[in-house]
MOPAC internal coordinates of N, CA, C and O (Angstrom, degrees):
PM7 1SCF
backbone

  N    0.0000 0     0.00 0     0.00 0    0    0    0
  C    1.4451 1     0.00 0     0.00 0    1    0    0
  C    1.5201 1   111.76 1     0.00 0    2    1    0
  O    1.2310 1   120.41 1   149.65 1    3    2    1
  N    1.3473 1   116.81 1   -30.35 1    3    2    1
  C    1.4632 1   118.59 1  -178.36 1    5    3    2
  C    1.5318 1   112.15 1   -67.34 1    6    5    3
  O    1.2310 1   119.87 1   157.98 1    7    6    5
  N    1.3420 1   117.85 1   -22.02 1    7    6    5
  C    1.4608 1   121.40 1   178.92 1    9    7    6
  C    1.5300 1   112.89 1   -83.52 1   10    9    7
  O    1.2310 1   120.40 1   167.17 1   11   10    9
  N    1.3182 1   116.84 1   -12.83 1   11   10    9
  C    1.4601 1   121.77 1  -178.81 1   13   11   10
  C    1.5253 1   112.07 1   -58.46 1   14   13   11
  O    1.2310 1   120.15 1   146.62 1   15   14   13
  N    1.3233 1   117.32 1   -33.38 1   15   14   13
  C    1.4678 1   120.36 1  -178.99 1   17   15   14
  C    1.5298 1   112.39 1   -67.47 1   18   17   15
  O    1.2310 1   119.96 1   162.54 1   19   18   17
  N    1.3304 1   117.69 1   -17.46 1   19   18   17
  C    1.4637 1   121.06 1   179.27 1   21   19   18
  C    1.5238 1   113.13 1   -89.31 1   22   21   19
  O    1.2310 1   119.63 1   169.39 1   23   22   21
  N    1.3275 1   118.32 1   -10.61 1   23   22   21
  C    1.4699 1   122.15 1  -178.83 1   25   23   22
  C    1.5257 1   113.18 1   -58.15 1   26   25   23
  O    1.2310 1   118.61 1   131.94 1   27   26   25
  N    1.3351 1   120.25 1   -48.06 1   27   26   25
  C    1.4796 1   118.98 1   178.89 1   29   27   26
  C    1.5307 1   112.60 1   -60.03 1   30   29   27
  O    1.2310 1   120.40 1   142.21 1   31   30   29
  N    1.3306 1   116.84 1   -37.79 1   31   30   29
  C    1.4609 1   120.33 1   178.13 1   33   31   30
  C    1.5275 1   110.36 1   -64.46 1   34   33   31
  O    1.2310 1   120.15 1   137.16 1   35   34   33
  N    1.3146 1   117.33 1   -42.84 1   35   34   33
  C    1.4626 1   121.93 1   179.09 1   37   35   34
  C    1.5287 1   110.61 1   -61.81 1   38   37   35
  O    1.2310 1   120.44 1   133.47 1   39   38   37
  N    1.3290 1   116.77 1   -46.53 1   39   38   37
  C    1.4704 1   121.30 1   179.67 1   41   39   38
  C    1.5231 1   110.03 1   -61.79 1   42   41   39
  O    1.2310 1   119.83 1   136.65 1   43   42   41
  N    1.3281 1   117.93 1   -43.35 1   43   42   41
  C    1.4649 1   121.99 1   179.07 1   45   43   42
  C    1.5268 1   110.75 1   -60.68 1   46   45   43
  O    1.2310 1   120.12 1   134.82 1   47   46   45
  N    1.3172 1   117.39 1   -45.18 1   47   46   45
  C    1.4637 1   120.79 1   179.72 1   49   47   46
  C    1.5239 1   112.06 1   -64.91 1   50   49   47
  O    1.2310 1   119.87 1   143.67 1   51   50   49
  N    1.3289 1   117.85 1   -36.33 1   51   50   49
  C    1.4712 1   121.07 1   177.55 1   53   51   50
  C    1.5264 1   110.82 1   -65.75 1   54   53   51
  O    1.2310 1   120.47 1   136.83 1   55   54   53
  N    1.3274 1   116.71 1   -43.17 1   55   54   53
  C    1.4700 1   120.48 1   179.27 1   57   55   54
  C    1.5145 1   109.83 1   -65.50 1   58   57   55
  O    1.2310 1   120.34 1   136.58 1   59   58   57
  N    1.3195 1   116.96 1   -43.42 1   59   58   57
  C    1.4612 1   121.62 1  -179.72 1   61   59   58
  C    1.5201 1   111.61 1   -61.97 1   62   61   59
  O    1.2310 1   120.30 1   139.00 1   63   62   61
  N    1.3258 1   117.02 1   -41.00 1   63   62   61
  C    1.4693 1   119.71 1  -178.67 1   65   63   62
  C    1.5223 1   112.33 1   -72.02 1   66   65   63
  O    1.2310 1   119.77 1   155.41 1   67   66   65
  N    1.3406 1   118.04 1   -24.59 1   67   66   65
  C    1.4639 1   119.78 1  -179.71 1   69   67   66
  C    1.5239 1   112.29 1   -85.36 1   70   69   67
  O    1.2310 1   119.90 1   165.56 1   71   70   69
  N    1.3294 1   117.80 1   -14.44 1   71   70   69
  C    1.4608 1   121.14 1   179.96 1   73   71   70
  C    1.5179 1   108.90 1   -86.60 1   74   73   71
  O    1.2310 1   120.67 1   -56.84 1   75   74   73
  N    1.2921 1   116.32 1   123.16 1   75   74   73
  C    1.4501 1   118.88 1   176.03 1   77   75   74
  C    1.5202 1   107.94 1  -128.75 1   78   77   75
  O    1.2310 1   121.55 1   -32.63 1   79   78   77
  N    1.2939 1   114.65 1   147.37 1   79   78   77
  C    1.4529 1   119.24 1  -179.70 1   81   79   78
  C    1.5144 1   110.72 1   -77.18 1   82   81   79
  O    1.2310 1   120.88 1     1.13 1   83   82   81
  N    1.3054 1   115.92 1  -178.87 1   83   82   81
  C    1.4693 1   119.02 1   179.78 1   85   83   82
  C    1.5308 1   111.69 1   -69.46 1   86   85   83
  O    1.2310 1   121.34 1   -22.18 1   87   86   85
  N    1.3021 1   115.05 1   157.82 1   87   86   85
  C    1.4593 1   122.41 1   173.44 1   89   87   86
  C    1.5272 1   106.31 1   -81.27 1   90   89   87
  O    1.2310 1   120.13 1   -49.39 1   91   90   89
  N    1.3270 1   117.36 1   130.61 1   91   90   89
  C    1.4669 1   121.63 1  -176.94 1   93   91   90
  C    1.5291 1   110.26 1  -128.93 1   94   93   91
  O    1.2310 1   120.86 1     3.73 1   95   94   93
  N    1.3198 1   115.96 1  -176.27 1   95   94   93
  C    1.4723 1   120.68 1  -177.71 1   97   95   94
  C    1.5206 1   112.89 1   -57.79 1   98   97   95
  O    1.2310 1   119.93 1   154.25 1   99   98   97
  N    1.3225 1   117.75 1   -25.75 1   99   98   97
  C    1.4750 1   119.94 1   177.54 1  101   99   98
  C    1.5313 1   111.67 1   -66.26 1  102  101   99
  O    1.2310 1   120.56 1   162.11 1  103  102  101
  N    1.3364 1   116.54 1   -17.89 1  103  102  101
  C    1.4605 1   121.65 1  -179.61 1  105  103  102
  C    1.5316 1   113.08 1   -94.28 1  106  105  103
  O    1.2310 1   120.27 1  -172.88 1  107  106  105
  N    1.3254 1   117.08 1     7.12 1  107  106  105
  C    1.4603 1   121.33 1  -178.60 1  109  107  106
  C    1.5288 1   110.64 1   -53.97 1  110  109  107
  O    1.2310 1   121.02 1   -48.96 1  111  110  109
  N    1.3441 1   115.65 1   131.04 1  111  110  109
  C    1.4687 1   125.42 1   177.82 1  113  111  110
  C    1.5283 1   113.36 1    69.47 1  114  113  111
  O    1.2310 1   119.50 1  -164.46 1  115  114  113
  N    1.3215 1   118.56 1    15.54 1  115  114  113
  C    1.4627 1   121.38 1   178.33 1  117  115  114
  C    1.5270 1   110.12 1   -90.61 1  118  117  115
  O    1.2310 1   121.14 1   -17.35 1  119  118  117
  N    1.3253 1   115.43 1   162.65 1  119  118  117
  C    1.4499 1   123.40 1   173.69 1  121  119  118
  C    1.5180 1   107.65 1  -105.45 1  122  121  119
  O    1.2310 1   120.66 1   -49.13 1  123  122  121
  N    1.3351 1   116.34 1   130.87 1  123  122  121
  C    1.4532 1   121.78 1  -178.42 1  125  123  122
  C    1.5219 1   108.21 1  -126.56 1  126  125  123
  O    1.2310 1   120.57 1   -51.91 1  127  126  125
  N    1.3321 1   116.52 1   128.09 1  127  126  125
  C    1.4681 1   122.16 1   178.91 1  129  127  126
  C    1.5209 1   109.43 1   -97.80 1  130  129  127
  O    1.2310 1   121.00 1   -48.24 1  131  130  129
  N    1.3163 1   115.70 1   131.76 1  131  130  129
  C    1.4626 1   122.38 1   179.90 1  133  131  130
  C    1.5206 1   109.74 1  -133.84 1  134  133  131
  O    1.2310 1   120.75 1   -11.88 1  135  134  133
  N    1.3189 1   116.17 1   168.12 1  135  134  133
  C    1.4584 1   121.17 1   176.88 1  137  135  134
  C    1.5247 1   109.42 1   -99.74 1  138  137  135
  O    1.2310 1   120.58 1   -11.86 1  139  138  137
  N    1.3280 1   116.50 1   168.14 1  139  138  137
  C    1.4685 1   120.56 1   177.01 1  141  139  138
  C    1.5146 1   110.71 1   -62.09 1  142  141  139
  O    1.2310 1   120.99 1   -34.67 1  143  142  141
  N    1.3293 1   115.71 1   145.33 1  143  142  141
  C    1.4664 1   123.68 1   177.59 1  145  143  142
  C    1.5271 1   113.08 1    63.22 1  146  145  143
  O    1.2310 1   120.08 1  -155.02 1  147  146  145
  N    1.3285 1   117.46 1    24.98 1  147  146  145
  C    1.4639 1   120.71 1  -179.21 1  149  147  146
  C    1.5302 1   110.15 1   -96.49 1  150  149  147
  O    1.2310 1   120.16 1   -56.18 1  151  150  149
  N    1.3277 1   117.29 1   123.82 1  151  150  149
  C    1.4602 1   120.08 1   176.96 1  153  151  150
  C    1.5273 1   110.43 1   -79.37 1  154  153  151
  O    1.2310 1   120.76 1   -30.70 1  155  154  153
  N    1.3237 1   116.16 1   149.30 1  155  154  153
  C    1.4588 1   120.93 1   173.57 1  157  155  154
  C    1.5188 1   108.76 1  -153.93 1  158  157  155
  O    1.2310 1   121.22 1   -19.45 1  159  158  157
  N    1.3436 1   115.27 1   160.55 1  159  158  157
  C    1.4609 1   121.49 1  -178.27 1  161  159  158
  C    1.5168 1   110.31 1  -122.70 1  162  161  159
  O    1.2310 1   121.61 1   -33.53 1  163  162  161
  N    1.3211 1   114.53 1   146.47 1  163  162  161
  C    1.4602 1   121.06 1   168.47 1  165  163  162
  C    1.5244 1   105.83 1  -116.35 1  166  165  163
  O    1.2310 1   120.74 1   -55.23 1  167  166  165
  N    1.3276 1   116.18 1   124.77 1  167  166  165
  C    1.4656 1   122.03 1  -177.99 1  169  167  166
  C    1.5290 1   108.31 1  -120.79 1  170  169  167
  O    1.2310 1   120.91 1   -60.37 1  171  170  169
  N    1.3420 1   115.87 1   119.63 1  171  170  169
  C    1.4630 1   122.27 1  -178.98 1  173  171  170
  C    1.5224 1   109.66 1  -127.37 1  174  173  171
  O    1.2310 1   121.19 1   -27.33 1  175  174  173
  N    1.3171 1   115.33 1   152.67 1  175  174  173
  C    1.4660 1   120.48 1  -178.18 1  177  175  174
  C    1.5269 1   111.02 1  -111.45 1  178  177  175
  O    1.2310 1   121.66 1   -28.02 1  179  178  177
  N    1.3318 1   114.43 1   151.98 1  179  178  177
  C    1.4569 1   121.49 1   177.32 1  181  179  178
  C    1.5161 1   109.93 1  -144.59 1  182  181  179
  O    1.2310 1   120.79 1    -5.11 1  183  182  181
  N    1.3202 1   116.09 1   174.89 1  183  182  181
  C    1.4610 1   122.17 1   178.59 1  185  183  182
  C    1.5210 1   109.73 1   -96.57 1  186  185  183
  O    1.2310 1   120.71 1   -45.16 1  187  186  185
  N    1.3327 1   116.25 1   134.84 1  187  186  185
  C    1.4626 1   122.03 1  -176.58 1  189  187  186
  C    1.5274 1   112.13 1   -60.48 1  190  189  187
  O    1.2310 1   119.67 1   133.52 1  191  190  189
  N    1.3064 1   118.23 1   -46.48 1  191  190  189
  C    1.4653 1   121.90 1  -171.88 1  193  191  190
  C    1.5248 1   114.46 1   -93.17 1  194  193  191
  O    1.2310 1   119.49 1  -168.62 1  195  194  193
  N    1.3267 1   118.57 1    11.38 1  195  194  193
  C    1.4650 1   120.59 1  -174.78 1  197  195  194
  C    1.5257 1   113.41 1   -81.19 1  198  197  195
  O    1.2310 1   120.13 1   156.32 1  199  198  197
  N    1.3408 1   117.36 1   -23.68 1  199  198  197
  C    1.4603 1   120.33 1  -174.25 1  201  199  198
  C    1.5169 1   112.18 1    84.06 1  202  201  199
  O    1.2310 1   120.11 1   178.58 1  203  202  201
  N    1.3278 1   117.40 1    -1.42 1  203  202  201
  C    1.4561 1   122.88 1   179.06 1  205  203  202
  C    1.5202 1   109.94 1   -98.40 1  206  205  203
  O    1.2310 1   120.93 1   -25.51 1  207  206  205
  N    1.3493 1   115.83 1   154.49 1  207  206  205
  C    1.4569 1   120.91 1   173.99 1  209  207  206
  C    1.5165 1   109.41 1  -148.95 1  210  209  207
  O    1.2310 1   120.65 1   -23.64 1  211  210  209
  N    1.3360 1   116.36 1   156.36 1  211  210  209
  C    1.4596 1   122.06 1   178.37 1  213  211  210
  C    1.5221 1   109.63 1   -81.31 1  214  213  211
  O    1.2310 1   120.82 1   -46.59 1  215  214  213
  N    1.3471 1   116.03 1   133.41 1  215  214  213
  C    1.4679 1   121.97 1   178.94 1  217  215  214
  C    1.5200 1   109.37 1  -136.91 1  218  217  215
  O    1.2310 1   121.33 1   -33.73 1  219  218  217
  N    1.3338 1   115.05 1   146.27 1  219  218  217
  C    1.4602 1   121.39 1   175.30 1  221  219  218
  C    1.5228 1   108.56 1   -71.19 1  222  221  219
  O    1.2310 1   120.51 1   -46.87 1  223  222  221
  N    1.3434 1   116.64 1   133.13 1  223  222  221
  C    1.4558 1   121.67 1  -177.70 1  225  223  222
  C    1.5345 1   110.40 1  -128.66 1  226  225  223
  O    1.2310 1   120.43 1  -143.96 1  227  226  225
  N    1.3307 1   116.79 1    36.04 1  227  226  225
  C    1.4675 1   121.59 1  -177.39 1  229  227  226
  C    1.5164 1   110.64 1  -135.84 1  230  229  227
  O    1.2310 1   121.36 1   -30.53 1  231  230  229
  N    1.3320 1   115.00 1   149.47 1  231  230  229
  C    1.4580 1   120.50 1   167.04 1  233  231  230
  C    1.5204 1   105.68 1   -98.00 1  234  233  231
  O    1.2310 1   120.68 1   -55.95 1  235  234  233
  N    1.3213 1   116.31 1   124.05 1  235  234  233
  C    1.4540 1   121.18 1  -173.17 1  237  235  234
  C    1.5241 1   111.04 1  -107.36 1  238  237  235
  O    1.2310 1   120.68 1   -39.22 1  239  238  237
  N    1.3428 1   116.30 1   140.78 1  239  238  237
  C    1.4584 1   121.75 1   178.20 1  241  239  238
  C    1.5220 1   112.22 1  -108.79 1  242  241  239
  O    1.2310 1   120.10 1   138.51 1  243  242  241
  N    1.3186 1   117.41 1   -41.49 1  243  242  241
  C    1.4548 1   122.05 1  -171.29 1  245  243  242
  C    1.5243 1   112.94 1  -109.51 1  246  245  243
  O    1.2310 1   120.97 1   178.18 1  247  246  245
  N    1.3144 1   115.76 1    -1.82 1  247  246  245
  C    1.4634 1   123.20 1   178.30 1  249  247  246
  C    1.5212 1   107.03 1  -129.48 1  250  249  247
  O    1.2310 1   120.65 1   -41.00 1  251  250  249
  N    1.3142 1   116.36 1   139.00 1  251  250  249
  C    1.4697 1   121.13 1   179.12 1  253  251  250
  C    1.5253 1   109.15 1  -120.68 1  254  253  251
  O    1.2310 1   120.93 1   -37.81 1  255  254  253
  N    1.3410 1   115.83 1   142.19 1  255  254  253
  C    1.4617 1   119.58 1   173.35 1  257  255  254
  C    1.5246 1   106.81 1   -78.02 1  258  257  255
  O    1.2310 1   120.28 1   -48.50 1  259  258  257
  N    1.3237 1   117.07 1   131.50 1  259  258  257
  C    1.4621 1   122.62 1  -171.67 1  261  259  258
  C    1.5229 1   114.04 1   -88.03 1  262  261  259
  O    1.2310 1   120.06 1   144.82 1  263  262  261
  N    1.3040 1   117.50 1   -35.18 1  263  262  261
  C    1.4653 1   120.10 1  -175.55 1  265  263  262
  C    1.5205 1   108.69 1  -151.36 1  266  265  263
  O    1.2310 1   120.17 1   -12.06 1  267  266  265
  N    1.3131 1   117.27 1   167.94 1  267  266  265
  C    1.4644 1   118.72 1   176.31 1  269  267  266
  C    1.5323 1   110.92 1   -59.83 1  270  269  267
  O    1.2310 1   121.04 1   -23.14 1  271  270  269
  N    1.2979 1   115.61 1   156.86 1  271  270  269
  C    1.4590 1   121.29 1   178.77 1  273  271  270
  C    1.5251 1   108.63 1   -63.57 1  274  273  271
  O    1.2310 1   121.27 1   -45.47 1  275  274  273
  N    1.3205 1   115.18 1   134.53 1  275  274  273
  C    1.4627 1   120.64 1   177.73 1  277  275  274
  C    1.5229 1   107.56 1   -98.58 1  278  277  275
  O    1.2310 1   120.66 1   -55.71 1  279  278  277
  N    1.3238 1   116.34 1   124.29 1  279  278  277
  C    1.4640 1   121.31 1  -178.57 1  281  279  278
  C    1.5209 1   107.86 1  -117.31 1  282  281  279
  O    1.2310 1   120.82 1   -57.86 1  283  282  281
  N    1.3563 1   116.03 1   122.14 1  283  282  281
  C    1.4532 1   122.16 1   178.72 1  285  283  282
  C    1.5138 1   109.19 1  -120.28 1  286  285  283
  O    1.2310 1   120.79 1   -42.84 1  287  286  285
  N    1.3337 1   116.09 1   137.16 1  287  286  285
  C    1.4552 1   121.24 1   179.48 1  289  287  286
  C    1.5204 1   108.95 1  -108.92 1  290  289  287
  O    1.2310 1   121.27 1   -48.09 1  291  290  289
  N    1.3215 1   115.18 1   131.91 1  291  290  289
  C    1.4585 1   121.51 1   176.48 1  293  291  290
  C    1.5218 1   107.61 1  -141.48 1  294  293  291
  O    1.2310 1   120.81 1   -70.68 1  295  294  293
  N    1.3281 1   116.06 1   109.32 1  295  294  293
  C    1.4643 1   119.59 1  -175.78 1  297  295  294
  C    1.5133 1   109.54 1    65.96 1  298  297  295
  O    1.2310 1   120.27 1    52.75 1  299  298  297
  N    1.3259 1   117.10 1  -127.25 1  299  298  297
  C    1.4572 1   121.39 1   179.77 1  301  299  298
  C    1.5182 1   112.81 1   -98.18 1  302  301  299
  O    1.2310 1   120.20 1  -166.60 1  303  302  301
  N    1.3453 1   117.22 1    13.40 1  303  302  301
  C    1.4579 1   121.45 1  -176.11 1  305  303  302
  C    1.5204 1   111.11 1  -117.17 1  306  305  303
  O    1.2310 1   121.19 1   -43.63 1  307  306  305
  N    1.3351 1   115.33 1   136.37 1  307  306  305
  C    1.4603 1   122.08 1   171.67 1  309  307  306
  C    1.5261 1   107.38 1  -104.50 1  310  309  307
  O    1.2310 1   120.51 1   -44.11 1  311  310  309
  N    1.3148 1   116.63 1   135.89 1  311  310  309
  C    1.4530 1   121.76 1   175.69 1  313  311  310
  C    1.5219 1   108.27 1  -112.51 1  314  313  311
  O    1.2310 1   120.67 1   -56.49 1  315  314  313
  N    1.3214 1   116.32 1   123.51 1  315  314  313
  C    1.4648 1   123.31 1  -179.78 1  317  315  314
  C    1.5252 1   108.30 1  -104.97 1  318  317  315
  O    1.2310 1   120.39 1   -54.67 1  319  318  317
  N    1.3235 1   116.85 1   125.33 1  319  318  317
  C    1.4584 1   121.89 1   178.07 1  321  319  318
  C    1.5258 1   109.37 1  -116.56 1  322  321  319
  O    1.2310 1   121.37 1   -61.15 1  323  322  321
  N    1.3227 1   114.99 1   118.85 1  323  322  321
  C    1.4622 1   122.94 1   176.92 1  325  323  322
  C    1.5228 1   107.53 1  -105.03 1  326  325  323
  O    1.2310 1   120.04 1   -59.04 1  327  326  325
  N    1.3409 1   117.52 1   120.96 1  327  326  325
  C    1.4616 1   122.53 1   179.40 1  329  327  326
  C    1.5241 1   109.44 1  -100.72 1  330  329  327
  O    1.2310 1   121.13 1   -57.33 1  331  330  329
  N    1.3219 1   115.45 1   122.67 1  331  330  329
  C    1.4588 1   122.08 1  -178.99 1  333  331  330
  C    1.5230 1   109.79 1  -122.24 1  334  333  331
  O    1.2310 1   121.10 1   -14.22 1  335  334  333
  N    1.3343 1   115.51 1   165.78 1  335  334  333
  C    1.4602 1   122.06 1   172.48 1  337  335  334
  C    1.5150 1   107.28 1  -146.34 1  338  337  335
  O    1.2310 1   120.81 1   -45.36 1  339  338  337
  N    1.3294 1   116.07 1   134.64 1  339  338  337
  C    1.4585 1   119.67 1   177.47 1  341  339  338
  C    1.5214 1   108.94 1   -69.96 1  342  341  339
  O    1.2310 1   121.25 1   -31.05 1  343  342  341
  N    1.3244 1   115.22 1   148.95 1  343  342  341
  C    1.4668 1   120.58 1  -174.02 1  345  343  342
  C    1.5243 1   111.63 1  -110.00 1  346  345  343
  O    1.2310 1   120.24 1   125.04 1  347  346  345
  N    1.3177 1   117.15 1   -54.96 1  347  346  345
  C    1.4643 1   121.26 1  -178.49 1  349  347  346
  C    1.5183 1   109.20 1  -152.98 1  350  349  347
  O    1.2310 1   120.94 1   -10.38 1  351  350  349
  N    1.3430 1   115.80 1   169.62 1  351  350  349
  C    1.4625 1   120.70 1  -178.79 1  353  351  350
  C    1.5212 1   111.26 1   -58.42 1  354  353  351
  O    1.2310 1   120.92 1   -46.17 1  355  354  353
  N    1.3123 1   115.84 1   133.83 1  355  354  353
  C    1.4601 1   122.29 1   178.57 1  357  355  354
  C    1.5118 1   109.87 1   156.46 1  358  357  355
  O    1.2310 1   120.73 1    15.21 1  359  358  357
  N    1.3099 1   116.20 1  -164.79 1  359  358  357
  C    1.4651 1   120.03 1   179.61 1  361  359  358
  C    1.5173 1   110.72 1  -140.98 1  362  361  359
  O    1.2310 1   121.26 1   -35.46 1  363  362  361
  N    1.3069 1   115.19 1   144.54 1  363  362  361
  C    1.4656 1   122.98 1   177.73 1  365  363  362
  C    1.5180 1   109.34 1  -137.22 1  366  365  363
  O    1.2310 1   121.22 1   -32.09 1  367  366  365
  N    1.3146 1   115.26 1   147.91 1  367  366  365
  C    1.4612 1   121.80 1   166.58 1  369  367  366
  C    1.5209 1   106.16 1  -100.93 1  370  369  367
  O    1.2310 1   120.77 1   -56.54 1  371  370  369
  N    1.3175 1   116.14 1   123.46 1  371  370  369
  C    1.4676 1   120.32 1   174.67 1  373  371  370
  C    1.5193 1   106.59 1   -98.83 1  374  373  371
  O    1.2310 1   120.98 1   -58.26 1  375  374  373
  N    1.3252 1   115.73 1   121.74 1  375  374  373
  C    1.4622 1   120.69 1   177.16 1  377  375  374
  C    1.5287 1   108.60 1  -116.70 1  378  377  375
  O    1.2310 1   121.39 1   -52.19 1  379  378  377
  N    1.3193 1   114.95 1   127.81 1  379  378  377
  C    1.4597 1   121.94 1   174.72 1  381  379  378
  C    1.5189 1   107.27 1  -118.53 1  382  381  379
  O    1.2310 1   120.97 1   -41.04 1  383  382  381
  N    1.3334 1   115.75 1   138.96 1  383  382  381
  C    1.4662 1   120.05 1   180.00 1  385  383  382
  C    1.5259 1   109.40 1  -119.44 1  386  385  383
  O    1.2310 1   121.53 1   -35.48 1  387  386  385
  N    1.3202 1   114.67 1   144.52 1  387  386  385
  C    1.4638 1   121.98 1   176.35 1  389  387  386
  C    1.5276 1   105.59 1  -101.68 1  390  389  387
  O    1.2310 1   121.02 1   -75.60 1  391  390  389
  N    1.3384 1   115.65 1   104.40 1  391  390  389
  C    1.4574 1   120.16 1  -168.47 1  393  391  390
  C    1.5231 1   111.83 1  -136.53 1  394  393  391
  O    1.2310 1   121.49 1   -22.51 1  395  394  393
  N    1.3268 1   114.75 1   157.49 1  395  394  393
  C    1.4681 1   120.94 1   171.72 1  397  395  394
  C    1.5328 1   109.98 1  -105.29 1  398  397  395
  O    1.2310 1   120.25 1  -169.70 1  399  398  397
  N    1.3136 1   117.13 1    10.30 1  399  398  397
  C    1.4615 1   122.79 1  -178.85 1  401  399  398
  C    1.5117 1   112.20 1   102.29 1  402  401  399
  O    1.2310 1   120.27 1   157.00 1  403  402  401
  N    1.3187 1   117.09 1   -23.00 1  403  402  401
  C    1.4655 1   121.71 1   178.57 1  405  403  402
  C    1.5192 1   111.85 1  -118.96 1  406  405  403
  O    1.2310 1   120.71 1   136.55 1  407  406  405
  N    1.3097 1   116.25 1   -43.45 1  407  406  405
  C    1.4572 1   122.42 1  -175.69 1  409  407  406
  C    1.5216 1   109.55 1  -110.96 1  410  409  407
  O    1.2310 1   120.91 1   -39.56 1  411  410  409
  N    1.3237 1   115.87 1   140.44 1  411  410  409
  C    1.4602 1   120.96 1   172.98 1  413  411  410
  C    1.5247 1   107.61 1  -102.01 1  414  413  411
  O    1.2310 1   120.49 1   -65.37 1  415  414  413
  N    1.3276 1   116.66 1   114.63 1  415  414  413
  C    1.4602 1   121.55 1  -178.11 1  417  415  414
  C    1.5266 1   111.96 1   -85.49 1  418  417  415
  O    1.2310 1   120.32 1   143.92 1  419  418  417
  N    1.3447 1   117.00 1   -36.08 1  419  418  417
  C    1.4670 1   121.82 1  -178.83 1  421  419  418
  C    1.5199 1   108.65 1  -147.72 1  422  421  419
  O    1.2310 1   121.30 1   -22.79 1  423  422  421
  N    1.3335 1   115.12 1   157.21 1  423  422  421
  C    1.4563 1   120.45 1   171.32 1  425  423  422
  C    1.5250 1   108.70 1  -128.94 1  426  425  423
  O    1.2310 1   121.38 1   -27.08 1  427  426  425
  N    1.3117 1   114.97 1   152.92 1  427  426  425
  C    1.4573 1   122.37 1   176.10 1  429  427  426
  C    1.5183 1   106.77 1  -134.19 1  430  429  427
  O    1.2310 1   120.48 1   -50.85 1  431  430  429
  N    1.3291 1   116.68 1   129.15 1  431  430  429
  C    1.4630 1   121.10 1   178.86 1  433  431  430
  C    1.5174 1   109.55 1  -132.10 1  434  433  431
  O    1.2310 1   121.19 1   -37.52 1  435  434  433
  N    1.3057 1   115.33 1   142.48 1  435  434  433
  C    1.4564 1   121.01 1   173.47 1  437  435  434
  C    1.5275 1   107.58 1  -141.31 1  438  437  435
  O    1.2310 1   121.11 1   -41.93 1  439  438  437
  N    1.3126 1   115.49 1   138.07 1  439  438  437
  C    1.4623 1   122.75 1  -179.25 1  441  439  438
  C    1.5207 1   106.91 1   -97.53 1  442  441  439
  O    1.2310 1   120.26 1   -63.32 1  443  442  441
  N    1.3367 1   117.11 1   116.68 1  443  442  441
  C    1.4570 1   122.15 1  -178.58 1  445  443  442
  C    1.5253 1   108.85 1  -105.46 1  446  445  443
  O    1.2310 1   120.79 1   -55.38 1  447  446  445
  N    1.3245 1   116.10 1   124.62 1  447  446  445
  C    1.4561 1   122.14 1   175.47 1  449  447  446
  C    1.5178 1   106.95 1  -111.01 1  450  449  447
  O    1.2310 1   120.91 1   -55.75 1  451  450  449
  N    1.3291 1   115.86 1   124.25 1  451  450  449
  C    1.4637 1   121.43 1  -175.97 1  453  451  450
  C    1.5229 1   109.70 1  -109.51 1  454  453  451
  O    1.2310 1   120.15 1   -60.77 1  455  454  453
  N    1.3397 1   117.32 1   119.23 1  455  454  453
  C    1.4537 1   123.20 1   173.57 1  457  455  454
  C    1.5138 1   114.25 1    67.52 1  458  457  455
  O    1.2310 1   121.02 1     2.62 1  459  458  457
  N    1.3251 1   115.66 1  -177.38 1  459  458  457
  C    1.4586 1   122.76 1  -177.72 1  461  459  458
  C    1.5211 1   112.34 1   -65.13 1  462  461  459
  O    1.2310 1   119.72 1   141.18 1  463  462  461
  N    1.3314 1   118.14 1   -38.82 1  463  462  461
  C    1.4605 1   120.62 1   179.82 1  465  463  462
  C    1.5226 1   110.41 1   -65.36 1  466  465  463
  O    1.2310 1   120.22 1   147.00 1  467  466  465
  N    1.2891 1   117.18 1   -33.00 1  467  466  465
  C    1.4607 1   120.43 1   176.99 1  469  467  466
  C    1.4999 1   111.10 1   -63.35 1  470  469  467
  O    1.2310 1   120.34 1   139.66 1  471  470  469
  N    1.3431 1   116.96 1   -40.34 1  471  470  469
  C    1.4608 1   120.54 1   178.01 1  473  471  470
  C    1.5214 1   111.14 1   -64.82 1  474  473  471
  O    1.2310 1   120.09 1   140.59 1  475  474  473
  N    1.3170 1   117.43 1   -39.41 1  475  474  473
  C    1.4664 1   121.53 1   179.23 1  477  475  474
  C    1.5272 1   110.29 1   -65.89 1  478  477  475
  O    1.2310 1   120.24 1   134.72 1  479  478  477
  N    1.3354 1   117.15 1   -45.28 1  479  478  477
  C    1.4527 1   121.02 1  -179.60 1  481  479  478
  C    1.5163 1   112.50 1   -65.69 1  482  481  479
  O    1.2310 1   120.09 1   147.80 1  483  482  481
  N    1.3345 1   117.43 1   -32.20 1  483  482  481
  C    1.4584 1   121.69 1  -175.11 1  485  483  482
  C    1.5186 1   112.74 1   -75.36 1  486  485  483
  O    1.2310 1   119.55 1   160.94 1  487  486  485
  N    1.3167 1   118.46 1   -19.06 1  487  486  485
  C    1.4852 1   120.85 1  -176.56 1  489  487  486
  C    1.4934 1   112.71 1   -77.06 1  490  489  487
  O    1.2310 1   120.10 1   180.00 1  491  490  489

C-alpha cells in the first residue's frame, strides 16, 4: 500500500516519455525507432515567395502517409506538415525535397526503423 502513492508519478512519466514532438530539420539524416501503428509528423519550413515547396520523394514500404500535406503560411514562412503512420516491422528512408519542379534547393532525409524486425534488418 505504501507504493500506491507512486502510481500517479509512474503513469505521468510513462505518458511523458511516449510523447514526442514532430520531426524537424534538426533531425535531418537521423535514425528514429518507432513501434507499429505509431503516428508521427515531419514539419519543415519554406519561403512563401521562393516558388519552392516540400515534396515526398520516396517509395515507402513500412510507413504510410496519413493525410495530404498541410501547408500553413505565417508572414514570409510556409510550414509544411507531413502526417505519417508506421505500418509494419521494417525500415524506410523518408526523403523530402524542396523543389520548384526543376531545381532541388534542399533535401531532408530521416531513417525510420519500425519495431524489433526493423532493428534486425537495419544492422
